[in-house]
N, C-alpha and C positions, 0 to 999 in steps of 0.2 A: 506493500500499502505508498504511497504518494506519503509523505509528507504537509500537507496544505496546509499546515500553520494558522496561525491568527491574523482578523482584519488588523492592522494597523488605528486606532482612533482620530488620533495629533489630524482634532478640528475637521471631518471630514464628508459629506454636503452625500445627502444620500443620491443619487445621478451616480459619484466613484462609490459610492461604495457596493455597491450592486453593480457593476462592473469587479469591482474587486468581490465580488460574493460570484455573479459568476462564471471567474475565474477561475473557486476553487468545486462550486460545482463541475465544470467541464472539468480537472484532473482529476474530480474520482467517479468523474462519470467516463470516460473517455477510453480507458482500458476495460474497459466493465459492461458487456451485454445485459446481465440479468437482471429481467428487472427491481425485483428486491431487492441486490443490493445494492441499484443504484437512488430505489425508492427509500431506502433503512438508509443509506447515508447523505442523503441530499434535507432524509429529516435529522437529522442530529443535525446537518451544518450549518440546516438555518437553524430552526430554532437557538441554540446557542452563538450562534452568532448577529441574532438579531435580541439577545436579552442583550451582547457584550458594549452595546448599540449608547453615548450616550443621549443620544434624540428618544432614544426606546425607554430609555430606564427610569421616565415617571412617566414614559408604555406600554410595563409589562408581558413580551407574552407570556400568555397561559400551554399556546398548543400548537405546533406546528408538526400534520402530516400530510397520508394522500388519504380520498376511499376510491377503492375501484367498481367501477362495472360489476354489478354479479355475473359470476358468463351465465350463472341460472336461469336466472332476468335483465332481458337488458336496460330493464326501464331503473334500477336499482339498486345504488353504489353500500359497498361492505368497507370495513372498518381497511385499512392498510397497515403499513409501517408508517410509525409517527412518535414525534416525545410529549409528551408528557404527563392530565393523566388521565383513566378511563377512561371510554370511550364512546356513543351511539355505535349503533355496526353493524345495526341500517340505517338506509336513506332510500325515501324514496323519489325518483325522477321528480318535481319540483315541489317539493316540501324540505320546506327550511334553503336557507343560501347553501351550500352544500347542491341541493335539488334541484336549485331554480337556476348555479350554471353549468347543472347539468339538461338540464332542463333548455331552456337557449345557448351554452356552447360558448356563455359570454363571463368575465370575470364580471365583478361581482363584491361591489366596497362600500361595504353599509357603516358606515360613522356610531350605529344605535342598535345592536343586531334590537329591542327590548321594543326598539320599533316595526321591525321587518316585519309581514303577513309571517303566522304561521315561524317565526321561528323556531326552529330547536334547540333548547337547551339543556345539553349535554354536559356541562361543566355551569351555575353559577356565574364563579370569579372575569364570567365574560360578557363585554361590555361593546366589542364591536368585533372585526370581524374579515376576512377576502378571504374568495375561491379563487379556485383557477381551473382555469378543464385548460386538460392532458389531451388534444388530441393527433389522435392518426394517422391520415390519411382517411381523416375527411368524418374521421371511423372516431369516439367520445372512449376515454379508457378508463378517466380518472377524470380528480380534486386534484390537488393542488389545494386544504386548507392552511388556515392561520387565524386561528383565537388573541384579543387581545386583553389585561385587562380594567382600561378603561378607556374609553365613547373615544371616535377621532382619531382609533391606531396606525387609521391605513389614508392614506391620499394613491391621487391619482400618480406621484412618485410612485409609489409603491406597486402598485399595477401596474405601470411599463420595465420595471425593473426584476419584477414575478413573473411576467409574463418569458421579457428575459428569458429571465431562465430555466421555467418547466420546460422554455422549449429547442435548450440543451436539454433536458434529462430527455424530449422525447422524441430526440434525435438521436442518443448511446445507448434510448434500451432497441433489443428485443422481446416484440411485443408477445410472440404466435405463442 
């Protein structure tokens, strides 16, 4: 395994941080195609790096991981590799933030989960959330889900940075 180090804070702006995070995700996935391995390592890197930054110190991340399309039911997500507390194991497309991202295949940036219709409260400490779809050959394979303990934990810069990271993950995995 490559030593990817950690991102040095040194007053990084979010775009710079996400470029460095993308480099780390690229490094841990470039020589590995097994999706379980890549998603497990990616969730760990994302969780720990987001929690190490000054601009997230007031907005701590309490969950980062993946939900995958259930191979037995293509309208349901099942829990995949993650970092954080025990999570919901199944989410139907269209339900909650993850289900909305799965149904629309569009990134969901939710500044206050309590205002989101049908929000699924797996962890009562979560107050904001971002969910990015993973699409391979125009087919949804899963979503990246990240929860924050504070409201307004995510913005457009997070969306852009995490979409780039998800594309790296999608491109480096064998999804067969």
